[in-house]
PASEBA-1860 file (N, C-alpha, C; in nm, 3 decimals):
! residues 79
1> XXXXXXXX> -1.069/-1.519/0.421/-0.993/-1.465/0.310/-0.933/-1.581/0.231 ~ -0.932/-1.567/0.099/-0.877/-1.674/0.018/-0.726/-1.675/0.028 ~ -0.669/-1.790/-0.003/-0.524/-1.805/0.003/-0.459/-1.724/-0.109 ~ -0.355/-1.652/-0.075/-0.284/-1.568/-0.171/-0.176/-1.651/-0.238 ~ -0.172/-1.650/-0.371/-0.070/-1.725/-0.444/0.061/-1.647/-0.447 ~ 0.168/-1.719/-0.474/0.298/-1.654/-0.484/0.297/-1.550/-0.596 ~ 0.231/-1.582/-0.706/0.223/-1.488/-0.818/0.152/-1.359/-0.777 ~ 0.042/-1.371/-0.705/-0.032/-1.253/-0.659/0.052/-1.173/-0.560
9> XXXXXXXX> 0.126/-1.244/-0.475/0.213/-1.179/-0.377/0.322/-1.098/-0.446 ~ 0.389/-1.160/-0.545/0.496/-1.090/-0.617/0.440/-0.969/-0.693 ~ 0.322/-0.984/-0.753/0.257/-0.875/-0.823/0.223/-0.761/-0.727 ~ 0.172/-0.796/-0.610/0.137/-0.694/-0.510/0.263/-0.620/-0.462 ~ 0.373/-0.692/-0.447/0.498/-0.627/-0.406/0.545/-0.526/-0.510 ~ 0.537/-0.565/-0.637/0.576/-0.473/-0.746/0.486/-0.350/-0.748 ~ 0.357/-0.373/-0.738/0.264/-0.260/-0.743/0.275/-0.171/-0.620 ~ 0.299/-0.231/-0.504/0.319/-0.151/-0.383/0.441/-0.060/-0.400
17> XXXXXXXX> 0.549/-0.116/-0.454/0.670/-0.037/-0.479/0.642/0.075/-0.578 ~ 0.566/0.043/-0.684/0.531/0.142/-0.786/0.452/0.257/-0.724 ~ 0.351/0.225/-0.641/0.270/0.329/-0.579/0.349/0.406/-0.473 ~ 0.447/0.341/-0.410/0.533/0.413/-0.316/0.617/0.517/-0.389 ~ 0.668/0.478/-0.507/0.744/0.574/-0.588/0.654/0.688/-0.636 ~ 0.530/0.655/-0.670/0.435/0.759/-0.711/0.409/0.855/-0.596 ~ 0.399/0.802/-0.475/0.376/0.886/-0.358/0.493/0.981/-0.337 ~ 0.615/0.927/-0.350/0.734/1.012/-0.336/0.736/1.122/-0.440
25> XXXXXXXX> 0.705/1.087/-0.565/0.705/1.186/-0.673/0.597/1.291/-0.650 ~ 0.478/1.246/-0.609/0.367/1.338/-0.584/0.400/1.433/-0.470 ~ 0.466/1.380/-0.367/0.505/1.464/-0.254/0.602/1.573/-0.297 ~ 0.686/1.541/-0.394/0.783/1.638/-0.444/0.723/1.727/-0.552 ~ 0.598/1.701/-0.592/0.531/1.782/-0.692/0.569/1.745/-0.834 ~ 0.633/1.630/-0.850/0.677/1.588/-0.984/0.578/1.493/-1.048 ~ 0.593/1.472/-1.178/0.513/1.370/-1.246/0.589/1.238/-1.236 ~ 0.522/1.128/-1.268/0.583/0.997/-1.259/0.519/0.905/-1.361
33> XXXXXXXX> 0.580/0.789/-1.383/0.530/0.694/-1.482/0.477/0.570/-1.414 ~ 0.360/0.524/-1.458/0.301/0.398/-1.414/0.267/0.321/-1.540 ~ 0.325/0.204/-1.555/0.300/0.118/-1.671/0.321/0.193/-1.803 ~ 0.426/0.273/-1.809/0.458/0.343/-1.932/0.377/0.467/-1.960 ~ 0.287/0.502/-1.870/0.204/0.622/-1.889/0.248/0.730/-1.790 ~ 0.261/0.850/-1.840/0.296/0.961/-1.754/0.175/1.007/-1.674 ~ 0.194/1.021/-1.545/0.086/1.065/-1.456/0.137/1.185/-1.377 ~ 0.055/1.287/-1.369/0.095/1.407/-1.297/0.000/1.440/-1.182
41> XXXXXXXX> -0.129/1.418/-1.199/-0.225/1.471/-1.104/-0.305/1.367/-1.025 ~ -0.249/1.251/-0.998/-0.320/1.157/-0.910/-0.324/1.218/-0.771 ~ -0.437/1.201/-0.707/-0.449/1.258/-0.573/-0.373/1.172/-0.473 ~ -0.328/1.234/-0.368/-0.257/1.162/-0.263/-0.349/1.057/-0.200 ~ -0.479/1.087/-0.192/-0.575/0.991/-0.136/-0.580/0.864/-0.221 ~ -0.582/0.881/-0.352/-0.585/0.765/-0.442/-0.457/0.682/-0.427 ~ -0.345/0.749/-0.421/-0.217/0.679/-0.407/-0.214/0.601/-0.277 ~ -0.255/0.663/-0.168/-0.253/0.593/-0.039/-0.354/0.479/-0.035
49> XXXXXXXX> -0.468/0.494/-0.102/-0.567/0.386/-0.109/-0.507/0.265/-0.180 ~ -0.438/0.288/-0.291/-0.378/0.178/-0.365/-0.266/0.113/-0.285 ~ -0.188/0.192/-0.213/-0.082/0.134/-0.129/-0.143/0.045/-0.022 ~ -0.252/0.090/0.041/-0.319/0.008/0.144/-0.370/-0.122/0.084 ~ -0.426/-0.114/-0.036/-0.480/-0.233/-0.103/-0.370/-0.338/-0.122 ~ -0.257/-0.297/-0.177/-0.149/-0.393/-0.202/-0.078/-0.434/-0.074 ~ -0.073/-0.346/0.024/-0.011/-0.382/0.152/-0.091/-0.493/0.220 ~ -0.225/-0.489/0.209/-0.309/-0.595/0.267/-0.280/-0.730/0.203
57> XXXXXXXX> -0.259/-0.731/0.072/-0.226/-0.856/0.003/-0.091/-0.908/0.050 ~ 0.007/-0.820/0.059/0.141/-0.859/0.104/0.134/-0.913/0.246 ~ 0.066/-0.843/0.335/0.053/-0.886/0.475/-0.017/-1.021/0.485 ~ -0.121/-1.040/0.406/-0.195/-1.166/0.410/-0.105/-1.282/0.369 ~ -0.023/-1.262/0.269/0.066/-1.369/0.225/0.174/-1.396/0.329 ~ 0.236/-1.290/0.380/0.346/-1.306/0.475/0.299/-1.358/0.610 ~ 0.174/-1.336/0.646/0.122/-1.380/0.776/0.032/-1.502/0.764 ~ 0.040/-1.573/0.655/-0.038/-1.695/0.638/-0.188/-1.671/0.633
65> XXXXXXXX> -0.230/-1.558/0.579/-0.372/-1.528/0.566/-0.431/-1.454/0.684 ~ -0.350/-1.436/0.788/-0.398/-1.363/0.906/-0.367/-1.215/0.889 ~ -0.461/-1.133/0.930/-0.439/-0.988/0.922/-0.343/-0.944/1.029 ~ -0.272/-0.840/0.998/-0.180/-0.781/1.094/-0.263/-0.719/1.206 ~ -0.216/-0.733/1.327/-0.288/-0.677/1.442/-0.293/-0.525/1.432 ~ -0.408/-0.470/1.460/-0.423/-0.324/1.458/-0.459/-0.270/1.595 ~ -0.419/-0.341/1.697/-0.450/-0.296/1.832/-0.348/-0.193/1.877 ~ -0.386/-0.114/1.971/-0.294/-0.018/2.029/-0.322/-0.008/2.178
73> XXXXXXX> -0.223/0.041/2.248/-0.240/0.057/2.391/-0.310/0.188/2.423 ~ -0.396/0.185/2.519/-0.465/0.305/2.563/-0.424/0.335/2.707 ~ -0.404/0.459/2.735/-0.365/0.499/2.869/-0.473/0.590/2.926 ~ -0.523/0.559/3.044/-0.626/0.644/3.103/-0.568/0.780/3.142 ~ -0.647/0.881/3.123/-0.605/1.017/3.156/-0.711/1.078/3.247 ~ -0.665/1.127/3.362/-0.758/1.196/3.453/-0.775/1.338/3.405 ~ -0.899/1.383/3.407/-0.921/1.520/3.362/-0.945/1.612/3.478
END
């Protein structure tokens, strides 16, 4: 992965916050504004996809280019 610049990091933080606000508004059934445009019917899938996109940029910058661990513990279950 390429090195993330401070400018890209700050931009990703702003956009992540913007999409988080859009998610909150969509959950409440309200419309919201993105870059001065009123949006009412963005799908929750699209909003979450954009949040994931910007979260990856933020994580890459904060972790020095390393991805956040996505491991989880598994517990055996007898059936």
